[in-house]
Structure formats: C-alpha cells, structure tokens
C-alpha positions in Angstrom: 148.5 10.1 116.3 149.4 8.8 112.9 152.8 10.4 112.9 153.6 8.5 116.2 152.2 5.3 114.8 154.3 5.7 111.7 157.4 6.3 113.7 157.0 3.0 115.4 156.2 1.1 112.2 159.0 2.7 110.3 161.4 1.3 112.9 160.5 -2.2 111.6 161.4 -4.0 108.3 159.2 -2.5 105.6 157.4 -5.6 104.5 156.9 -6.8 108.1 155.5 -3.4 109.1 153.2 -3.5 106.0 151.7 -6.8 107.1 151.5 -5.7 110.7 149.7 -2.5 109.8 147.1 -4.3 107.7 146.5 -6.9 110.4 146.0 -4.2 113.0 143.7 -2.3 110.7 141.6 -5.4 110.1 141.4 -6.0 113.9 140.4 -2.4 114.5 137.6 -2.8 112.0 136.3 -6.0 113.5 136.3 -4.4 116.9 134.4 -1.3 115.5 137.1 1.0 116.5 137.8 2.8 113.2 134.8 5.1 113.4 136.1 6.5 116.7 139.4 7.6 115.2 138.8 8.3 111.5 137.0 11.3 110.0 136.0 10.4 106.5 135.7 13.1 103.8 132.3 14.5 103.0 130.3 12.7 100.3 131.0 14.1 96.9 129.6 11.6 94.4 131.3 11.3 91.0 129.6 9.5 88.1 132.1 7.7 85.9 132.2 4.4 83.9 128.5 4.0 84.7 129.4 3.8 88.4 128.8 6.2 91.3 131.9 6.9 93.3 131.0 8.2 96.8 134.0 10.5 96.6 136.8 10.9 94.1 139.7 9.5 96.1 140.7 5.9 95.7 143.3 3.5 97.0 145.6 2.2 94.3 146.2 -1.5 93.8 149.1 -3.2 95.6 148.3 -2.5 99.3 145.7 -5.2 99.6 146.8 -7.8 97.1 144.4 -10.6 98.3 141.3 -8.8 99.3 141.9 -9.4 103.0 141.5 -5.8 104.2 139.4 -3.8 101.7 136.5 -3.5 104.1 138.7 -2.0 106.7 140.6 0.2 104.2 137.2 1.5 102.9 136.3 2.7 106.4 139.3 5.1 106.3 137.3 7.3 103.9 138.2 6.1 100.4 135.5 6.4 97.8 136.9 3.4 96.0 139.4 0.7 96.7 141.3 -1.3 94.2 142.6 -4.7 95.3 145.2 -7.0 93.7 147.2 -7.4 91.5 145.9 -11.0 91.4 147.0 -13.9 89.2 145.3 -17.1 88.2 147.6 -19.2 90.4 149.2 -18.3 93.8 152.8 -17.2 93.6 155.4 -16.1 96.1 156.8 -13.1 94.3 160.4 -12.1 94.2 163.0 -12.9 96.8 163.2 -10.7 99.9 164.2 -8.0 100.6 161.9 -6.5 98.0 160.5 -3.4 99.6 162.5 -0.2 100.5 161.5 3.0 102.1 163.2 6.2 100.9 162.1 8.4 103.8 163.9 11.6 103.0 162.4 11.5 99.5 158.9 10.3 100.7 159.2 7.4 98.2 159.1 3.6 98.0 160.9 1.2 95.8 159.3 -2.2 95.4 160.0 -5.4 93.4 157.3 -7.5 95.0 156.6 -9.4 91.8 152.8 -10.0 92.1 153.0 -12.0 95.3 149.5 -13.2 96.0 147.3 -16.2 97.0 145.6 -16.6 93.6 142.3 -15.4 92.2 140.2 -18.1 93.8 141.3 -17.0 97.3 140.6 -13.3 96.4 137.1 -14.2 95.1 136.2 -15.9 98.5 137.4 -12.8 100.3 135.3 -10.4 98.2 132.2 -12.5 98.9 132.5 -11.1 102.4 132.2 -7.6 101.2 130.8 -4.9 103.5 132.4 -1.9 101.8 129.8 0.2 100.2 132.1 2.2 97.9 133.4 1.1 94.5 135.6 -2.0 94.4 138.1 -2.5 91.6 140.0 -5.8 91.0 143.4 -5.5 89.4 144.4 -8.6 87.4 147.8 -9.8 85.9 149.6 -12.9 84.6 151.7 -15.4 86.5 155.4 -14.9 86.2 156.0 -18.3 84.5 153.2 -17.8 81.9 154.8 -17.1 78.5 154.1 -13.8 76.9 152.2 -15.4 74.0 149.8 -17.1 76.5 149.2 -14.0 78.6 145.7 -13.5 77.4 144.6 -16.8 78.9 145.8 -15.7 82.3 144.0 -12.4 82.1 140.8 -14.1 80.9 140.9 -16.5 83.8 141.1 -13.7 86.3 138.5 -11.6 84.5 136.0 -14.5 84.3 136.4 -15.3 88.0 136.3 -11.8 89.3 133.6 -10.4 86.9 130.5 -11.0 89.0 132.1 -9.4 92.1 134.0 -6.4 90.7 132.6 -3.0 90.1 135.5 -2.5 87.6 138.5 -4.6 86.5 142.0 -3.2 85.9 144.4 -4.9 83.4 147.9 -4.5 84.8 150.4 -4.5 82.0 152.8 -2.0 83.5 154.4 -3.4 86.6 158.2 -3.5 86.1 158.6 -6.4 88.4 157.3 -9.3 86.2 159.7 -10.0 83.4 158.3 -9.2 80.0 155.0 -7.8 81.4 155.6 -4.3 80.0 156.1 -5.7 76.6 152.3 -6.3 76.6 151.8 -2.5 76.5 152.8 -2.2 72.8 152.0 -3.1 69.3 150.3 -6.4 68.4 150.7 -7.7 71.9 148.5 -4.9 73.3 146.0 -5.2 70.5 145.6 -8.9 70.9 145.3 -8.7 74.7 142.7 -5.9 74.8 140.6 -7.2 71.9 140.6 -10.7 73.6 139.5 -9.2 76.9 136.7 -7.2 75.2 135.4 -10.4 73.6 135.3 -12.0 77.1 133.6 -8.9 78.5 130.9 -9.1 75.9 130.2 -12.7 76.7 130.3 -12.2 80.5 128.0 -9.1 80.2 125.3 -11.3 78.6 125.9 -14.0 81.1 125.7 -11.8 84.2 123.3 -9.1 82.9 125.7 -6.2 83.5 128.7 -4.7 81.9 131.8 -4.4 84.2 134.1 -1.7 82.9 137.7 -2.7 82.0 140.5 -0.2 82.6 144.1 -0.4 81.5 147.0 0.6 83.9 149.9 2.0 82.1 153.5 2.9 82.9 155.0 6.4 83.2 158.1 5.4 81.2 156.9 6.2 77.7 158.0 8.7 75.1 155.5 10.7 73.0 155.5 8.1 70.2 154.8 5.2 72.6 152.0 7.2 74.2 150.4 7.9 70.9 150.5 4.3 69.9 149.2 2.9 73.2 146.4 5.5 73.4 145.4 4.6 69.8 145.2 0.9 70.6 143.2 1.6 73.8 140.8 3.8 71.9 140.3 1.4 69.0 139.7 -1.5 71.5 137.0 0.7 73.2 138.4 0.2 76.7 136.4 2.0 79.3 139.3 3.8 81.0 143.0 4.3 81.8 144.8 4.3 85.1 147.9 6.5 84.8 150.4 5.7 86.1 152.2 2.7 87.6 155.6 2.9 89.2 158.7 4.1 87.3 162.0 2.4 86.6 163.6 5.9 86.5 165.5 7.2 89.5 165.0 11.0 89.1 164.7 12.6 92.5 166.3 9.8 94.5 169.9 10.1 93.1 171.3 10.6 96.7 169.4 7.7 98.3 171.2 4.6 99.6 168.5 2.6 97.8 168.8 4.3 94.4 170.4 1.2 92.8 167.8 -1.3 94.1 165.8 -2.9 91.2 162.1 -2.3 91.1 159.5 0.4 90.6 159.8 3.8 92.3 156.6 5.4 93.7 155.8 8.4 95.9 156.7 12.1 95.7 159.5 11.8 93.0 157.0 10.4 90.6 154.6 13.3 90.8 155.7 15.4 87.8 156.4 12.5 85.5 153.0 10.9 86.1 151.2 14.2 85.6 153.0 14.7 82.3 152.0 11.3 81.1 148.4 11.9 82.2 148.3 15.2 80.2 149.7 13.4 77.1 147.2 10.6 77.3 144.4 13.1 77.8 145.5 14.9 74.6 145.1 11.6 72.8 142.0 10.2 74.5 140.0 13.2 75.6 136.9 12.7 77.7 135.8 9.6 75.8 138.3 7.3 77.7 138.4 8.7 81.2 141.7 8.7 83.2 142.2 7.9 86.8 145.3 9.8 88.0 147.8 8.2 90.3 151.5 8.7 91.0 153.0 10.9 93.7 149.8 12.6 94.9 151.3 13.9 98.1 149.4 17.2 98.6 146.4 19.2 97.5 148.5 20.9 94.9 149.6 17.6 93.4 146.0 16.4 93.3 144.9 19.6 91.5 147.7 19.2 89.0 146.5 15.7 88.1 143.0 17.0 87.6 144.2 19.9 85.4 146.1 17.4 83.4 142.9 15.6 82.6 142.3 13.0 85.4 138.7 12.5 86.4 139.4 10.5 89.6 142.5 10.1 91.8 144.2 7.3 93.6 146.9 7.3 96.3 149.2 4.7 97.8 152.8 5.5 98.8 152.1 9.0 100.1 149.2 7.6 102.0 151.7 5.3 103.8 153.7 8.4 104.8 150.8 10.7 105.7 147.9 8.5 106.7 144.2 9.1 106.4 144.5 12.9 106.5 145.8 12.7 102.9 142.4 11.2 101.8 140.6 14.3 103.2 143.2 16.7 101.7 142.9 15.2 98.3 139.1 15.1 98.5 139.0 18.8 99.5 141.3 19.6 96.6 139.0 17.9 94.2 136.1 19.8 95.5 138.0 23.1 95.3 139.0 22.3 91.7 135.4 21.3 90.9 134.1 24.7 92.3 136.6 26.7 90.4 135.9 24.9 87.1 132.2 25.9 87.2 
C-alpha cells in the first residue's frame, strides 16, 4: 500500500507532496484510521538520559518543524519523535525550490533553511500533546542573528520549550543557515554549550526537573575536529550527541541530475560516513555521553552497523520517506536482534 501511495506522491513537487502527506496523516489520525493500517513494533523499552523510550527507533528532526503532526507521526510506531528545528522568531527559510529527491540513490538534498513558525507557535502545538512516547524539541538560531549573539537565540528557545520537552537538541550542524556550523568549533562551541548548561541549571530548579540537552553534529569533520568537538561536549557535560546531520559532500550521487544543488544530502549515500563519525565520537566519549545514531539508516544491516559503532538509539528520516512505516519495524527488529546477540 505504501509503495502505491509513494508513487502518487512522488509524481508531485517534493515540498508540496511533503505538506500533503503530513496533512493527510494528520487527518487520518483525527479520524482514528491509523490504527487500522499501521502495525507498530513491539514494546522494547530503552532507558537513556533518565528517560524511558518505548522502543529505540525515533523520527529525526526536520519532518515536523512546527509540532503540527507529532501526535499522528507517533502513531506510526516511533518510540520517540523529534520536532523542529525551531527558532525564536518565524522565518520563511530559503527560496524555492529547496527540496530535491534523488530517487535512484534513495536520497534527498534540502536547503530548507529552518523555515518555521517560531517557538511560540510550536509551544502551543505541543500543549495539545497526546503522544505517549518521548518528545524531543530541536532548537536553532534565526538566520539574521549574528554569530556572536547566537547563544541568546538558543536560550530563548530552550526557556520556552523546557517545560514541554522530554529532551532538547541543539542544532549547530545544518549546512543551510550561513555560519551555523561555525558554532561547532573552538570558543564558539564552548561559549554556547556552557551558556546553555547555565540556563539548564536555572530552569531545572524552576521546573523541578532536569531536561537533557543533546548536541546534533555534522558528518563533515576530520579526526582532529572530532577530537576537539568531543572534548568540548564532554567538558560542558552535555547529556548526549546526535550524530549526524546531513552532509555537504556528494559521494554516492555523482551521477544525479541534482548533484550540484546546494544543501545537505541525506539518505542512503550518507550511511557509511555517518557510521564512521559515530564510531569516532564513541571512541572519544564512550558510554558517558550517549550517542543517537542517524544518517542513512535504510535497512536492518545499516541499523546494526550504527549500533556496533556505538549508538544507543536510532533515528530515521529520509529512508522513512522512501520505505514508509515498515522501516520502523525493521529497525526495531534489528535493534532487538543486536541486543540479543550482545548478551
């Protein structure tokens, strides 16, 4: 059924079909139709970051930027859903077209540019929460906020989302906001993470609970950069890492008509690069700073490779667009197989 639906949707403009798919999914949820068509994976709770994840498969940020559809998406069987990236003020994002399907390569290139309705809108949507799994909120800075003022934007989002989020992800790795990736390195990263940890401490006292803060990093780093970034994350005592975001590289899509489009590449061509970065971060961080693995998880084998590299949980996105809810179950089963073999 999903392959037929995908064929129809893929005949449309990528961004339009994205919006149509989510609207249809939301309508199906409101009409209580999803339970009739979706077989969720079996419960397999995972304890991490002080949270209980009903199963280890999550939806990565970017699909539901404004928190409009996470209740419906959760019904597809995800153990956790991450919404955003959200910014303090609404912004339109980059000019269209900005989303490209590379069907032969099972990949996507996007340069959306943090298009969203602003953190206040997302907060109102999350107040309508029905989803019983773990909910992450991914935060960023507005495009026109200078790099030296970035901490202020992240703090605004953290403070407004804190009471409603199960965890918060700091997105400093999207390639589609000019200068954003500069926040991943050196004093910029140190200042940002230490500032957010100060805010977390204050908010924890205010709300009576500590919300974990994770850092989402890029796959486009050499060993020296990984060692430096991991050291800063460790010294700032961040709760976790999400590895990885999209890549600016074009390995694996050299023959695509879209290979020269600007933006981040995701999907199957990212699989090995992301796994290698996870392994290197795990060498630096160990189990003290858990890693959520994401990037090209298109099969059970890809999922197991991420787990063997050191990931404790998994997220999917682009391959989910190509394969549908079956991929959630396949990845969940792979996790269970890996767990059994590791005992």
